[in-house]
C-alpha positions as CSV (number, residue, x, y, z in Angstrom):
1,M,-6.1,-62.9,43.4
2,F,-7.3,-59.5,42.3
3,R,-6.4,-56.3,44.1
4,H,-9.0,-53.7,44.7
5,P,-9.1,-50.3,46.4
6,V,-10.4,-51.9,49.6
7,G,-8.1,-54.9,49.7
8,E,-7.6,-58.3,48.0
9,V,-10.4,-60.6,46.8
10,D,-9.7,-64.3,46.4
11,R,-10.5,-65.7,43.0
12,V,-10.6,-69.4,42.6
13,D,-11.9,-69.3,39.0
14,T,-13.1,-66.7,36.6
15,G,-16.8,-67.5,37.0
16,R,-19.2,-64.6,37.5
17,D,-21.1,-66.2,40.4
18,H,-17.9,-66.7,42.4
19,Y,-16.8,-63.2,42.0
20,E,-20.2,-61.7,42.9
21,V,-20.3,-63.6,46.1
22,S,-16.8,-62.6,47.1
23,F,-17.1,-59.0,46.0
24,G,-20.6,-58.4,47.4
25,A,-20.1,-60.3,50.7
26,H,-16.7,-58.9,51.7
27,N,-16.5,-55.4,50.4
28,F,-19.8,-53.6,50.7
29,S,-21.4,-51.9,53.7
30,P,-25.1,-52.2,54.5
31,G,-25.7,-48.8,53.0
32,E,-23.9,-49.7,49.8
33,L,-25.9,-52.9,49.5
34,T,-29.1,-50.9,49.9
35,E,-27.9,-48.5,47.1
36,Q,-27.4,-51.6,44.9
37,F,-30.8,-53.0,45.8
38,E,-32.4,-49.7,44.8
39,A,-30.6,-49.8,41.5
40,D,-31.8,-53.3,40.9
41,R,-35.4,-52.3,41.5
42,R,-35.1,-49.7,38.7
43,G,-34.7,-52.7,36.3
44,E,-32.0,-51.0,34.2
45,P,-28.4,-52.0,33.5
46,Y,-25.6,-50.2,35.4
47,L,-21.9,-50.4,36.2
48,L,-20.7,-50.8,39.8
49,Y,-17.2,-49.9,40.9
50,R,-15.0,-48.2,43.5
51,D,-12.8,-45.2,42.9
52,G,-9.3,-44.6,44.2
53,A,-10.7,-43.5,47.5
54,S,-12.7,-46.7,47.8
55,A,-16.1,-44.9,47.3
56,Q,-18.8,-46.9,45.6
57,H,-20.1,-45.6,42.3
58,L,-23.1,-46.8,40.2
59,L,-23.2,-45.6,36.6
60,H,-26.7,-46.1,35.1
61,L,-26.7,-47.0,31.4
62,S,-30.3,-46.6,30.4
63,D,-29.9,-43.2,28.8
64,R,-26.6,-44.0,27.1
65,V,-25.6,-45.6,23.8
66,D,-21.8,-45.3,24.0
67,L,-19.2,-44.7,26.7
68,T,-15.5,-44.1,26.4
69,V,-13.3,-45.6,29.1
70,G,-10.0,-44.0,29.9
71,R,-7.8,-42.1,32.3
72,L,-8.7,-38.7,30.8
73,S,-11.1,-36.6,32.7
74,Q,-13.3,-36.1,29.6
75,S,-13.9,-39.9,29.3
76,D,-17.4,-40.9,29.9
77,L,-16.0,-43.4,32.4
78,A,-13.0,-41.6,33.7
79,L,-10.7,-43.8,35.8
80,E,-8.3,-41.0,36.6
81,W,-6.9,-42.6,39.7
82,D,-5.6,-45.7,38.0
83,P,-2.1,-45.2,36.4
84,E,-2.4,-48.6,34.5
85,V,-5.5,-47.3,32.5
86,S,-4.6,-45.8,29.1
87,R,-5.7,-42.2,28.2
88,A,-8.1,-43.8,25.7
89,H,-8.6,-47.4,26.9
90,A,-11.8,-49.0,25.6
91,Q,-15.4,-48.4,24.7
92,L,-18.7,-49.7,25.9
93,S,-21.6,-49.6,23.4
94,R,-25.2,-50.7,23.2
95,V,-25.6,-52.9,20.1
96,G,-29.1,-54.2,19.3
97,G,-30.3,-53.7,22.8
98,E,-27.3,-55.4,24.5
99,W,-24.2,-53.8,26.0
100,T,-20.8,-54.7,24.6
101,V,-17.1,-53.9,25.4
102,L,-14.7,-53.1,22.6
103,D,-10.9,-53.0,22.9
104,D,-9.3,-52.9,19.5
105,G,-5.7,-52.8,20.8
106,I,-5.4,-49.1,21.6
107,S,-4.9,-49.7,25.3
108,R,-1.4,-50.5,26.6
109,N,-2.4,-53.0,29.3
110,G,-5.5,-54.4,27.7
111,T,-9.1,-54.9,28.9
112,F,-10.2,-58.1,30.7
113,L,-13.6,-59.7,30.9
114,N,-14.0,-62.3,33.7
115,G,-10.2,-62.7,33.7
116,E,-9.8,-63.2,29.9
117,R,-8.3,-60.5,27.7
118,V,-10.7,-58.8,25.3
119,L,-9.7,-58.9,21.7
120,G,-12.2,-56.9,19.6
121,R,-15.9,-56.8,20.8
122,R,-17.5,-58.9,23.5
123,R,-21.1,-59.0,24.6
124,L,-21.8,-58.4,28.3
125,V,-24.2,-60.3,30.5
126,D,-25.4,-59.7,34.0
127,G,-22.6,-60.4,36.5
128,D,-19.7,-59.9,34.1
129,V,-16.5,-58.4,35.7
130,L,-14.6,-56.0,33.5
131,R,-11.0,-55.0,34.4
132,F,-9.3,-51.8,33.1
133,G,-5.8,-51.5,34.5
134,R,-6.3,-52.3,38.2
135,T,-9.9,-51.2,38.4
136,E,-12.6,-53.9,38.4
137,I,-16.1,-53.0,37.3
138,L,-19.2,-55.2,37.7
139,Y,-21.8,-55.1,35.0
140,R,-25.4,-55.5,36.3
141,D,-28.6,-56.1,34.2
142,P,-31.5,-56.7,36.7
143,V,-33.9,-57.4,33.8
144,E,-31.7,-60.2,32.5
145,R,-31.4,-61.5,36.1
146,E,-35.2,-61.5,36.5
147,G,-35.4,-63.8,33.5
148,E,-33.6,-66.5,35.4
149,T,-35.3,-68.9,37.7
150,A,-35.0,-67.6,41.3
151,P,-35.8,-69.4,44.5
152,S,-39.4,-69.0,45.5
153,A,-40.9,-68.7,48.9
154,D,-42.3,-72.2,48.6
155,S,-38.9,-73.7,47.7
156,A,-37.3,-71.9,50.7
157,R,-40.0,-73.4,53.0
158,T,-39.2,-76.8,51.5
159,A,-35.6,-76.2,52.4
160,G,-36.5,-75.6,56.0
161,L,-37.9,-72.0,56.3
162,S,-40.5,-72.0,59.1
163,P,-43.4,-69.5,59.2
164,A,-41.7,-67.9,62.3
165,Q,-38.4,-67.6,60.4
166,R,-40.1,-66.0,57.5
167,R,-41.8,-63.4,59.7
168,V,-38.4,-62.5,61.1
169,L,-36.9,-62.3,57.6
170,V,-39.7,-60.0,56.4
171,A,-39.2,-57.7,59.4
172,L,-35.5,-57.7,58.8
173,C,-35.9,-56.7,55.1
174,A,-38.8,-54.2,55.6
175,P,-36.7,-51.0,56.0
176,L,-34.8,-51.8,52.8
177,G,-38.1,-51.9,50.8
178,T,-39.6,-48.7,52.3
179,G,-36.6,-46.6,53.3
180,G,-34.5,-44.2,51.2
181,P,-30.8,-44.4,50.4
182,G,-28.7,-45.5,53.4
183,A,-31.6,-47.5,54.9
184,S,-30.4,-50.6,56.8
185,P,-32.0,-53.9,57.9
186,G,-34.2,-53.9,61.0
187,S,-32.3,-54.3,64.3
188,N,-32.9,-57.3,66.6
189,R,-34.8,-55.1,69.0
190,E,-37.0,-53.6,66.3
191,I,-37.8,-57.0,65.0
192,A,-38.5,-58.3,68.5
193,E,-40.9,-55.4,69.2
194,E,-42.7,-55.8,65.9
195,L,-43.2,-59.5,66.2
196,C,-43.7,-59.6,70.0
197,L,-40.7,-61.8,70.5
198,S,-37.7,-61.7,72.8
199,V,-34.4,-60.4,71.4
200,E,-32.9,-63.8,72.1
201,A,-35.5,-65.5,70.0
202,V,-34.8,-63.2,67.1
203,R,-31.1,-64.0,67.4
204,T,-31.9,-67.7,67.3
205,H,-34.0,-67.3,64.2
206,L,-31.4,-65.2,62.5
207,K,-28.7,-67.8,63.2
208,A,-30.8,-70.4,61.5
209,L,-31.5,-68.1,58.6
210,F,-27.7,-67.3,58.1
211,E,-27.2,-71.1,57.6
212,L,-30.3,-71.6,55.4
213,F,-29.2,-68.8,53.0
214,E,-25.5,-69.8,53.3
215,V,-24.4,-66.3,54.4
216,P,-20.6,-66.3,54.8
217,D,-18.9,-65.4,58.1
218,L,-18.8,-61.5,58.1
219,P,-18.9,-58.7,60.6
220,Q,-22.4,-58.8,62.1
221,N,-23.8,-55.6,60.4
222,R,-22.7,-56.8,56.9
223,K,-23.8,-60.3,57.6
224,R,-27.4,-59.1,58.3
225,A,-27.3,-56.9,55.2
226,E,-26.1,-59.8,53.1
227,L,-28.9,-62.0,54.4
228,A,-31.5,-59.3,53.6
229,R,-30.0,-58.9,50.1
230,R,-30.2,-62.6,49.4
231,A,-33.8,-62.8,50.7
232,L,-35.0,-59.9,48.7
233,V,-33.3,-61.1,45.5
234,S,-34.9,-64.6,45.9
235,G,-38.3,-63.1,46.5
236,V,-38.7,-64.9,49.9
237,A,-39.1,-61.7,51.9
238,G,-41.2,-59.8,49.4
239,H,-42.0,-56.1,50.2
240,R,-44.4,-54.7,52.6
241,Q,-45.1,-51.5,54.6
242,P,-44.1,-52.1,58.2
243,R,-46.8,-51.3,60.8
244,P,-46.1,-48.1,62.8
245,R,-44.1,-48.6,66.0
246,D,-44.5,-46.8,69.2
247,R,-41.7,-44.3,69.8
């Protein structure tokens, strides 16, 4: 079990997929998930972490070649709140177009990649989890992720997604594709008004969608945000401009 500024996250193994599901599903607000989605749309690698006050930070790497990691304020990635991080702890470098982490033994408590101590240089891939002291940092590379086979709209239908459910899903995700930072998924009432459905019908469709996309049991606002995130990543919901609503 790893401890994080917002609490503890169960870790059954050191696989990246398990950690991403736990971290993403249990510790991010809808607004934070939206910020991550916008970062993914840029198609550039970035680091995702929380500071000592539990605030989310995204550090984009596209304009960088090397980053020093340490507790000193002048470090490129300054983890000043973590007493277990060394003054000069490790280094992240872009080598041949790929990001790597280097710990050559200068840190007192070591650097860990997916739970294993780093000795020398290790290449990073999308979804890797770095740990410096008590601070965990998620490495994201959306371009690398796009190279993987993602569920398509057709495969989702084969799995049981009806046309009506897909319309509800698209309406739920629409604000995330068109809104700015802090945008949140459409509410039940907004979806109902747009699709000329009852609010109860929307709830019924969403319940089925939670099961179809295997969304874990979360507080309702985060559960909706996680459903929207999974739908957008899979490409099922797509992106579209919502039609104007009467105010």
